[in-house]
N, C-alpha and C positions, 0 to 999 in steps of 0.2 A: 427833709433834705436828703436823708439816706435813702428813702424810698425812691425819690426822683433819680438819684444817682444810679441805684440798682436797676431801675427801669431803663435808663439810658444805656447801661452796660448790656442788659439783655437784648435790647433792640439792635445794638451794634453786633452782638454775637449772631443774631438771626440774619442780619445783613451780610455778614461774612460767609455764613453758610450758603445763602442764596447766590452770592457772587461766585463761591466755589462751585456750586452746581452749574451755574451758567458757563463757567470756564470749562467744566467737563463736557458740556454740550458742544462748545466750540472746538474742543480738542478731539471729540469723537467724530472726525470728518469722514472716516472710512466705514462703509457698511460691510458687515461680514457676509460671506456667501459669494458665489461666483458672479462676475459681471457678464451680462449677456453678450454673446458674440454669434453672429449669424453663421450657421454651419455651412461648409462647402457642399454644393450639390452639383451633379453633372448637368450641363446645359448644352444643347445642340448649338453648333455654330451657324447653321442655316437650315431652312426647311428642305426636305427632299424634293419638293416641287420647284425649287429655284431654277430659273431658266425658262420656265413655261411663260409664254407671252401673255397668258391671261393673269399672271401674278405680277403685280406692279412693284417695283422697288420704291423704297422710301417709307416714311412713317405710316403705320396702320391708321386708317380712317374709321374710327370706332365709336366716337362719342354719340352720334345719332345715325348709326349705320342703316337703320330701317328707312330713313328718308331717301336713300339711294335707290329704293324701289319705285319712287315716284308714285305712291298710292296714297292720296289724301285720307281715304277711309282707314287704312292701316295706321297712318300717323295719329289719327284721332283715337283709335282703339288703344294704341300704346300709351298715349297720354292719360286716357281714362283708367287704364289698368294701374298705372303708377299712382293715381290719386285714390283709387277705390279698393285695390286688392287687399283682402283681410290679412293674408299671411305677411304681406309687406308691412302692414300697419303693426302687426305683432313684432316684427323685426325692429321697427322704429321705436316701439315701447321698450324693447330690450336696451336700446341706446340710452333712453332716459333712465332706466334702472341702473345701467353702468355708470352714468354721470352721478347719480345719487350715491352709489357705493363708493365712488372715488372721493366724493365729498366727505363720507364717513372716515375713510382712510386718511385723508388729509387732516381732518379734525383731530385725529389721534396723535398728531405730532405736537400738539399744544397741550397745556394742562388738562389731563383727562377728567379731573374732578374740580368743578367750580360750582359749589352749591351754597345757596343762601337758605338758611333754615332758622326756625324759631319755635318756641314752645311756651305754653302757659299751663302750669300744672298745680293741682292741689295735692298735698302730701299729708298722710296721717300715719303716725308710728304707734307701735304697741306701747301702752303706758307703763306696764309692769313686767311682762313676760319676755320682752325682747330688747327693751331699751336699757342699756347699761349706764347711761348718764342721766341722773335725776334732774339735771339742770337743762337738759335738751328739750326744746319745744316739740311737742308731739303732733302739732297741727300747724302747717304753714303752707304758703304758696310760693312758687318760683316763676320767674319769667326770664326768657333769654332770646337773643337774636344774634346770629353769627354767620360768618362766611368761612366755609371750609374749602381748601384747595389742595390738590395733590397732583404732582407732575412726575411721571416716570420718564426719566431722561432717555433720549434716544442715543445713548452712548455707542451702542453696537450697530445702529442703523436699522433696527427692527421695523420701526414705523416708516422710515424712508423706503425700505424695500417693499413694504405693504402699499405705499403710494405708487411706487414704480409698477407693481403688479396691477394695481387698479387702473393705471393709465393704459397699460397694455390690454387689459380687459375691455376698456372702452374702445380701443382701436379694433379689437377683435369683434366687438358688437357692431361697430361701424362697417367693418369689412364684411361681416355677415349680412348686413342690410344690402350692401353693394352686390354681394354674390347673388342674393335673392332677386335683386333688381335685374341683373344680367340674365338670370334664368327666366324670370317673368317676361322680359322683353322678347327673348328668343321663343318662348312658348306661345306668346300672343301671335307672333309672326308665323310660327309653324301652324297653329290652328287656323289662322286666317288663310294661309296658302292652301291648307288642306280643304277648307270649305269652298274656296274659289275653284280648286281642282275638281271637286265633286260636282260643282255647278256646271263646269265645262263638260265633264263626263256625261252628265244628264242631258246636256244639249246635244252631244254627239249621239247618245242613245236615241233621242227623239228624231234626229235627222235620219238615222239609219232605219228607224221604224217607218218613217215616211217612204224611204227608198224601197224597203222590203214590202210595204203595202202595195206599191206600184208593181213590184215583181209578182206579187200574189195575184193582182188584177190581170196581169199579162198571162200568167200561167192559167188562170181560170178561163180567160177568153179563148186561149188556145185549146184548152180542154173541151170547152163547150163547142168549139169549131171542129172537134175531132182530130186536131193535129197532134195532141199529146195525150198521155194517159193521166188518170187521176193521181198517179204517184207524184207528178210535178206539183200539183196543187197541195197535196199533203205535206210535201217537203217544204214548200214555201211557207205554208201555215205554221209548221214546226219552228222554222228559223225565226219567223216574226214573233212567235210566242216566247221563245228563248230571249230574244232581244228585249221585249217588253218586260220579261221577268226580272231583268237586271235593274230596272228603274226603281221599283220599290226598295230594293236593297241600298241603292245609291242614295235614295231620298232619306232613308232611315239614318245612314251614315252622316248625311248632311245635317240632319236635325241634331244628331249627337254632337257634331262639331260645333254647331251654334250653341248648344247647351254648355259645352266645355268652355267656349269663349265667354259666355255669360258668367260662369263661375270665376274665371280669371278676372273679370271686371267687377266682381262683387255684386252681380245682378241676378235676378230670377230668370229661369228659362223663358224664352220668348221676348225678353226685353231688349235683346240686341238686334232684332229683326229690322227695326226702324233705322238703327245705326248703320247696318250693312246695306240697306237700300235694295235696289234691283240686283239680280244676279250679275256678277262682274267677271272679268277675265283674270287669268293668272298674271301677276305683275311681271314686268320685263326683267330679265336677268342683267345686271350691270356688265358692261363689256370687259372690265378688268377688276382686280381685287388687290388692294394694298394690305399686306399682312405683317410688315415689319420684320423684326428678327426674333429668334427664340428667346434671347436673353431678356427681352422686354416683358415676358410673361411673369417674371419674379416680382416686378413692381406693379403690373397692370391687372393680373388676375386676382379678384377679391378673395377667392378661396385660398390662394397661396398666402396672401397678406393676412388672412384670418388665422391660418395655420401657424404662421410665424408669430403673430401677436399672442396666441395661446401659449406657444412655446416660451416666449420671452416672459410672459406673466408667471408661468410656472417656475422659470429660472429664479425670479425674484423671491418666490415663496421658499426656495431653499435657504436663502438668507434669513427670512423671517423665522424659519424653524431653527436654524443654527444659532440665532441670537439667544434662544432659551438655554443654551449651554453655559452662558455667562451670567454674572450677577446683574440684577436689576437695581438701578440707582434711582431713588425717588426723593424729590423735595416735597415737603408737606407743611401745611400751616393752617392756623385757625385764629380768627380775630372776631371778637364779638362783645356783647354787653350782657350782663347777668345781674339780677337783683332778686332779693327774697325778703319776705316780711317775717322770717323766723325770729324768735327771741334771741337766739345765740348767733350773732354775726360779728364780723370784725368791727362794725360800726357801733356795737354796744348792745346792751340788753333792751328789753321791750321798747319799741318806738325808735330804735336806733336806725333802722332802715325799713323801707317798704317798696312795693312794686313801682311806685311813682319815681323811684330813683334810677329806673332802668336806663334812662338817657343821660345820666350824669357821668362825669369823667371817672368817678371812683368805681363805676360798674364795668369799666373796660377790662377785658381779659384776652389773652392771646397765647398761642403756643406755635412753635415752628421748629423745623429741623430737617435733617437729612437721614435717610435710611437706605438699607439695601436688603435684597432677598436673593438667595441663591439655591436653586434646586440641586443640591449636591448628591442626594441619594434618590435617584429616579429609576434605578434598576434598568437602565438602558432605554427607557421610553423616549427620551429626547433624541438620542442618537438614532434610534430606529425611525423616529418621525422624520429626521433629516434624510435618512435613507429612502423612506417612502416618497418624499418630495423629489428626491433626485431620480428615483425610478420613474416617477410620473413625467419628469422633464425629459428623460431619455426616450420614453414612449412617444412624446410629442415631437422630438427630434426626428425619429424614424418616420412618424406620420407626415411631418413636413416634407422630408425627402421624397416620400411616396407620392404626396400631393403634386410635387413638381414633376415627377416622372409621369404621373397620370395626366397632368395638364399637357405635357408634350405629346403623349400618345393620342389624347383626344383631338388635339389640333391637327396632328398628322392624319388621323383617320378622317376627320371632317374635310380637310383639304383634298385628300385622295378621292373621297366620295363625291365632292363637288366637281372636281376636274373630270373624273371618269363619267359622271352622270351627264355632263355637258356633251361629252363625246357620244354618249349613248343616244342623246336626243338627236344629234345630227344624223346618225344612222337610221334611227326610227323614222325621222321625217322623210328620208328617202324611201323607206319601206311603205309609208302611208301613200306617198305619191304613186308608187308602183302598184299598190293594192287598189287605189282608186282607178287607175288606168285599166287594171285587170277586170274590174267590174264593168267598166264601159265596154271593153272588147267582148267580154263573155255575153253581155246582153245583146250586142249586135249580132254575134254569131248564133245566139239562141234564136233570135227572131228569124234569122236567115236559114235556120236548120242546120248550121255547121257545128253546133255543140249542144250537148244535152243540158238539161236543167241542173244536173248535179254540179257541173262546172260553175254555173251561175251562183248556186248556193255556196260553193266553196270559196269563190272569190269575194262574195259579200261577207261571209263569215270572217275571212281573213282581214278584210277591210275594217270590220267592226273591232276586231281584236287589236289590229295595228293602231287604229286611232285612239282606242282606249289606253293602250300601253304608252303611246306617245304622250298623251295628256297627263297620265299618272307620272311619267318620268319627268316631264316639264315641271310638275309640282315638286318632285323630289329634288330637282336641281336647287330650287329656292329653299326647300327645307334643309338641304345640305349646306346652303349658303348661311342660313341662320345658325346652323350648328357650328360653322366656322367662326362666325362672329362671337358666339357664345364661348367657344373654346379659347378664343383670343382675349376674352374678358371685356367685350365691348358693351357699351350702353350705360354703365354706371356714372360716367363722368357728367352726364346731363343733369344729375341731381345736385351737383356742387353749388352751394349757395342757397339751396332751397330747404324748406322745412321737411323733416322726416315724417311728419304727421299732418293730416289735413287740419284746417282751421277749426272744424267742428269738434274734433277730439281734443285738440289743445285747449279750446275754450271750456269744454266740459271738465277736463282735468284741472284747469286753472281755477274754476269756480269751486271745485271740491277740495283742493289742497293748494297750499302756498308752495309753488314750485320755483319761486324766484325767477332767475333768468335761464333756468335749465330747459325750458320749453322752446326757447328760441333757436332758430337754425344756426346762428353764429355763437352759440354757447362755447365758452373757452374750453379747449382741450390741451392739457399739459404734456401730451405725448412727445412733442418735438423737444421740449425743454428737458425731459427726463433722458431722452436718447442722446442728447448732445454731449 
């Protein structure tokens, strides 16, 4: 009866300790360390190009901006790049890693030790030289099974700050994926426009070769008729050779552009030729461009969001480090069963107990309580670690502000280049018309003996240069346009609701490791809950 009363008293004491620990958890509602607040950054009120009729007021049209070029081949290439690009897949895997790390941090908020253990052991003691009790059994066996638990209470918010940091790290990984998606889309468009521009330049070179071949035939006929000297023939042949010489260089650049496109699509060189089909034209430039307002960059550009997420994650780590300055409060407990066949046990002398009694009520044993630990003599290590985390946070604050400034500069540069290159195209088109007319007039005058052949050569050379420069600049307009959309952070919205990784990779990883629901596109993200 006394044993039962004592056991009941002990159990009540353990219960009181547990309730006290839980009360401490509930009371510890505030986490140490600074709460994250977005720093103030300078933001332009409007773009310098505002008022230009080619810039349209209203929200920026960015989600699928490449479709405004009305080129089905480009649409297909962008889609394939998003599915197959290796760098983008690596960025998607970093998101999975961040999800798993967040799961680890979240798990640390619950009892950190929950261990079921057991043992079965034979024991042999020294009969004479070490055993001080002659009645003690020198050979016996023991068996036990127990559950150990320990819970460091999150009184100072150390583990909550770690979860907060993990959530922001997940946001940073997602924003990093989006940033790469923006860059990849713009790069595919740039390379595609480049190769279409090269194809047009090759066509122009071929057309001019045909014109210059006719000029050479005329010069040769006049020379054979004694109307001109051999100099005209030699000069015509030299101009033709120079024009022909430009074609291998353009062809090599075209091949390199195709190889670059293949790499972006995760394909081998030569595998994109069928996707591109026959040589095409440079896509048409949209008549206007909606760019929104500068303030939208803060929430739209993924690199800015990534910089902010890294900054906020580091801010939470200051609290994690600061929590080490305070005592650690821990609840611990053990409950299990233990039995022995030793001669000397509470149950009596030989035969009083055996291993078969392991599952009986008399084999129950337990312990529990509450403890604390406090690193009071750390020689400044903990404070200096807090300082380290704070210095890292401040570095990221400065980097965040610089990212915002660079984003504004990139957008302004891209807008200026786009608008000015469109103006340049208009003037160059006039120059090509004039150069074409000059060639026609010079040929007529040459046949009639009113001009020498040098004038014909000069006008043809000018026409070749003017046409080539016009075509190159037309390509530059679209390349600058893709730079504008990249600077505005356009293109990542199209991935919302989709998987970060292709089905093949997700299936391979799922077969190798139990990922639970983390491989799904809609895997929960606690970021919004933490920031509320």
